[in-house]
C-alpha positions in Angstrom: -1.8 -22.8 -9.5 1.4 -21.7 -7.6 2.7 -24.0 -4.9 1.5 -23.3 -1.4 4.2 -21.7 0.7 3.6 -24.3 3.4 4.6 -27.0 1.0 8.0 -25.4 0.3 11.2 -24.8 2.1 11.6 -21.4 3.8 11.8 -18.4 1.5 15.4 -17.2 1.4 15.3 -13.9 -0.5 12.4 -11.6 -1.0 12.6 -8.6 -3.3 10.2 -5.7 -2.7 9.2 -2.9 -5.1 6.3 -0.5 -5.1 7.2 1.5 -8.2 8.7 -1.2 -10.6 7.0 -4.0 -12.3 7.8 -7.4 -10.8 9.2 -8.4 -14.2 11.6 -5.5 -14.2 14.8 -6.1 -16.2 17.3 -5.4 -13.4 15.2 -6.7 -10.5 13.8 -9.9 -12.1 16.2 -11.0 -14.8 19.6 -9.7 -13.5 19.0 -10.3 -9.8 16.1 -12.6 -8.8 16.6 -15.1 -11.7 20.3 -15.2 -11.0 19.5 -16.1 -7.4 17.0 -18.7 -8.4 19.5 -20.3 -10.8 22.0 -20.4 -8.0 19.6 -22.5 -5.9 18.1 -19.8 -3.6 14.3 -19.8 -3.1 13.4 -16.3 -4.3 10.3 -14.2 -4.5 9.4 -10.7 -5.7 6.6 -8.6 -4.2 5.7 -6.1 -6.9 3.3 -4.9 -9.6 1.9 -8.0 -11.4 -1.4 -9.4 -12.5 -1.4 -12.6 -10.5 0.6 -14.8 -8.2 2.7 -17.3 -10.2 6.2 -18.8 -10.5 8.3 -17.6 -13.5 11.8 -18.7 -14.2 12.0 -20.3 -10.8 11.0 -17.0 -9.0 7.7 -16.6 -7.2 5.9 -13.4 -8.1 3.6 -12.0 -5.4 1.3 -9.3 -6.7 1.1 -6.0 -4.9 -2.3 -4.3 -5.3 -2.3 -0.6 -6.3 -6.1 -0.2 -6.1 -7.8 2.5 -4.1 -6.0 3.9 -1.1 -3.0 1.7 -1.9 -2.2 4.0 -4.7 -0.9 6.5 -2.2 2.7 6.1 -1.0 1.8 5.3 2.5 -0.8 2.8 1.4 1.8 1.0 -0.9 4.4 1.0 1.9 2.0 -0.5 4.4 0.7 -3.1 2.0 4.3 -4.1 1.0 5.3 -4.4 4.7 2.3 -6.6 5.6 3.0 -9.0 2.7 6.8 -9.0 3.4 6.3 -9.9 7.0 3.8 -12.7 6.0 6.3 -14.2 3.7 8.9 -14.7 6.5 11.9 -14.5 4.3 15.5 -14.7 5.7 16.6 -11.7 3.6 14.7 -8.8 2.1 16.1 -6.8 -0.8 14.1 -3.6 -1.5 14.3 -1.3 -4.6 12.5 2.0 -4.0 13.4 5.1 -1.9 9.9 5.1 -0.4 10.5 1.7 1.0 13.5 2.8 3.2 11.2 3.0 6.3 9.9 -0.5 5.5 13.5 -1.7 5.4 14.2 -0.1 8.8 11.1 -1.9 10.2 12.2 -5.2 8.8 15.6 -4.7 10.2 14.2 -4.0 13.7 12.3 -7.3 13.3 15.6 -9.0 13.1 15.7 -9.6 9.3 18.7 -9.2 6.9 18.0 -6.2 4.7 19.6 -4.9 1.5 18.9 -1.5 0.0 19.2 -1.4 -3.8 19.9 2.2 -4.8 19.1 2.0 -8.5 19.9 5.7 -9.0 22.0 8.5 -7.5 18.9 10.2 -6.0 20.9 13.1 -4.6 22.1 14.1 -8.1 18.6 13.6 -9.5 17.3 16.1 -7.1 19.9 18.6 -8.1 18.8 18.2 -11.8 15.2 19.2 -10.9 13.8 22.4 -12.3 13.7 24.2 -9.0 15.4 27.3 -7.5 19.1 26.5 -6.8 18.7 27.0 -3.0 15.7 24.8 -2.8 17.1 21.9 -4.7 20.4 22.1 -2.9 18.6 21.9 0.4 16.4 19.0 -0.8 19.4 17.1 -2.1 21.4 17.6 1.2 18.4 16.6 3.3 17.8 13.5 1.2 21.5 12.4 1.4 21.5 12.8 5.2 18.4 10.7 5.4 19.6 8.0 2.9 23.1 7.8 4.5 21.8 7.4 8.0 19.1 5.0 7.1 21.6 2.8 5.2 23.5 2.2 8.4 20.5 0.1 9.5 20.9 -2.2 6.5 23.3 -5.1 6.0 24.4 -4.0 2.6 23.7 -1.4 -0.1 23.7 -2.3 -3.8 24.2 0.4 -6.5 24.1 0.4 -10.3 27.3 2.4 -10.8 30.6 2.9 -9.0 30.0 6.7 -8.5 27.0 6.0 -6.3 28.8 3.1 -4.6 31.5 5.5 -3.6 29.1 7.6 -1.5 28.6 4.7 0.9 31.0 2.9 3.2 33.5 0.8 1.2 32.8 -2.3 3.2 29.0 -1.9 2.9 28.3 -1.3 -0.8 28.6 -3.3 -4.0 27.9 -2.3 -7.6 25.7 -4.5 -9.8 25.7 -2.7 -13.2 22.8 -2.9 -15.5 24.7 -4.8 -18.2 22.8 -7.3 -20.3 23.9 -11.0 -20.0 26.6 -12.2 -22.3 24.1 -14.3 -24.3 22.6 -11.1 -25.6 25.5 -10.8 -28.0 24.8 -14.1 -29.6 22.2 -12.7 -32.1 23.7 -12.2 -35.5 22.8 -9.1 -37.4 21.7 -9.9 -40.9 22.4 -7.7 -44.0 20.1 -4.7 -44.1 17.9 -4.5 -47.2 17.0 -0.9 -46.5 18.9 2.3 -47.2 17.4 3.8 -44.0 19.8 4.4 -41.1 18.2 2.9 -38.0 19.1 4.4 -34.6 17.9 2.6 -31.5 17.4 3.4 -27.8 16.1 1.1 -25.1 15.6 1.8 -21.4 13.9 4.2 -19.1 12.3 7.1 -20.9 12.6 10.6 -19.5 14.0 14.0 -20.5 17.2 13.2 -18.5 17.9 10.4 -20.9 18.7 12.8 -23.7 15.9 11.5 -26.1 14.6 15.0 -26.8 18.1 16.0 -28.0 18.1 13.1 -30.5 14.7 14.0 -31.8 15.7 17.6 -32.2 18.8 16.5 -34.1 16.6 14.6 -36.5 15.1 17.9 -37.6 18.5 18.7 -39.2 18.3 15.5 -41.3 15.0 16.2 -43.0 16.2 14.9 -46.4 18.1 11.9 -45.0 16.7 8.3 -44.6 17.0 8.0 -40.9 14.7 6.4 -38.2 15.0 6.7 -34.5 13.5 3.7 -32.8 12.6 4.1 -29.1 11.7 1.2 -26.7 10.7 1.6 -23.1 7.9 2.8 -20.8 6.9 6.4 -20.1 3.8 8.1 -18.8 5.0 11.6 -19.9 2.2 12.8 -22.2 4.5 15.5 -23.8 7.1 12.9 -24.7 4.5 10.5 -26.1 3.1 13.3 -28.2 6.6 14.3 -29.4 7.3 10.7 -30.5 4.0 10.1 -32.2 4.1 13.3 -34.2 7.7 13.1 -35.5 8.0 11.4 -38.9 11.4 9.9 -38.2 10.5 8.5 -34.7 9.1 4.9 -34.2 8.0 4.3 -30.6 7.7 0.6 -29.7 6.7 0.9 -26.1 8.0 -1.8 -23.8 9.9 -4.6 -25.6 9.9 -8.0 -23.9 13.2 -8.9 -22.4 13.8 -11.9 -24.7 13.2 -9.8 -27.8 15.7 -7.1 -26.8 18.8 -8.7 -28.6 16.9 -8.8 -31.9 15.6 -5.3 -31.5 19.1 -4.0 -30.9 20.6 -6.1 -33.7 18.3 -4.5 -36.2 19.9 -1.1 -35.7 23.1 0.4 -37.0 23.5 2.9 -34.2 22.7 2.8 -30.5 22.4 5.9 -28.3 23.1 6.5 -24.6 22.9 10.2 -23.9 22.3 10.7 -20.2 22.1 14.4 -19.4 24.1 16.0 -16.6 
């Protein structure tokens, strides 16, 4: 059973997410675990099966049942739990939680907005009429920029997104793996098959369809494209399952990622503009 909050010192940092799993690579391993190792009492409110402590981080499950599956329902549930935890600092990870961050700030809390993506650019890549997506992107940026003024700091995943915010208020924490990931030695391959690997978020913007299409030009060649990551896109899942040169692994546990990557001759990162 997890420790009772009353038997512990005050919670120092509480991460909030409604769309990510609590055991998200960036959120849990790169950020929360790093804080816990540095001696900060850290918790994550997010999608998880049960309340427990992992790697020194307390996981607080966020229910997504019934009405809480709606965006408003998730926001209200996350806000109620966050207030109950009485943390000194809140670090939230989803655009839909920006209003929650504003409320927490009005309650006198320290608040950090973690902009995982350049959401303005993502809106511009949508399959919409040019005028519509330009308007949406501009409206979003006005909202995000003004909301960020409420927060104590903004964290981004790349320097391009960081540059959109005030220089004294934004910091980049890149999604690089820890140095220990390079310690796995790659053994000699006993197969003539060229193994190409991808791991990460799965969407059309990641360029995976382009790789699969390229495989069609290598029909007589011993090549396999191994894909690891989550997706709920039925068309992509169908494409992966039906292609003879594609092996879809689903989500690979964090600690198995080094071995998965070491088994490949080629890695691909093909983010689409």
